[in-house]
N, C-alpha and C positions, 0 to 999 in steps of 0.2 A: 284655714283662711282668719280666724280667729288669734288662736298662737299665733302665727305669722307677724299680728300686732301687734301684740303684748312682744314677742324677742324685739320689733323693729322700737316700738318705744323704750324701753327698757336699754334698746340703745345708746336713742338719741338720750334719755335722760343723765344715761354716763356723760358723751360727750361736753351735752354741756354742764357738768358737774366737774368737770374732768372743764371747762376752761374756764371755769369760775376758781381751780383753784389755783389755776395759771393766774387771776386778776389778785392773789391775795401770793403769789413771789411776787408780783407783779408791785407789789405794795411794798413786801420786801425789797424789794432792790433800790424801790425809792427812798428809805427812809434810812439805811446802811451803803455804811463808806467800803464798806468790799464787795462788794451783790452790782451787778446790774439791772433796769429791768428787766426781765423775759421778754414781752413783749419788746424790745430798744434791742437788744440781741438776736433774736429773731429774723426782727427785720419788718415786724409785722401791725399797722397800727393798729392799737387797741380800741378803736375798732367798729374795725372790721372780727378780733374775736366776740365784740361785747354783742353782735349782731349774728355772730354762728352760734352763739349762746342762747336766745333768745327764741334766733330759729326752731333752733332742738329741742325748749322747751316747749313750745309752741307747737311746734313739729306731734310732740308725746302726745300731749292733751288730746290732741288730734284724735290719733292714734290709738290709743287709751278709752275715749268714751267717757273721760271722766277724769279729778282732778280729785290724784290722791296726793298721802302726803311728799311726800319728795320733792313730786314735784313744787312744790304747795314752799317746802321748804328750799328749793330749789330756784324759783323766781323770788322768793326773799333776797337771796342772798344774790338771788344774779341784782338784784334792782337797790340793795345794798349797798353794798362794794362797787357799782355804776357811780349811785350818788356821794357817797363817799372817795372816790377818784377824781369826781367831777370833784365835791368843797374840795379835797384837795390841795388844784389844780390852779382854783379858784382864791385860793389863801395865798400860795405863792404871787401868781399874779397879780393880789392885791400889793399883795411884799413886797416886790420887786419897785411895781410904781411909787412906794414910798409913801402909797398913804398916809399904810401903818402908822411909818414916819414923822408922820408928819401929823396924827393926832395923838401919836403920846408922849414926841419926844420934846 
């Protein structure tokens, strides 16, 4: 039973890391003129992928009954990626509203 829990924990951790990797590709798509964001291309709202990654990391933690270094780094990458994603869209929203041009123009 313990062996099965460890294997499921590693599988869930891998799913979480794959989704974090998709967020990196999403950022590449946002900044590159040659590629579109992966979530936009697949037709997946990014909030569903973020929720899936978060649930994967939490379930992996619950199954392993301890916080391992890969789990810790995965959660840090997840929250850092979500933070950057939200910050990027806030900057875009402010830029599109003309607030920056009124302040510095």
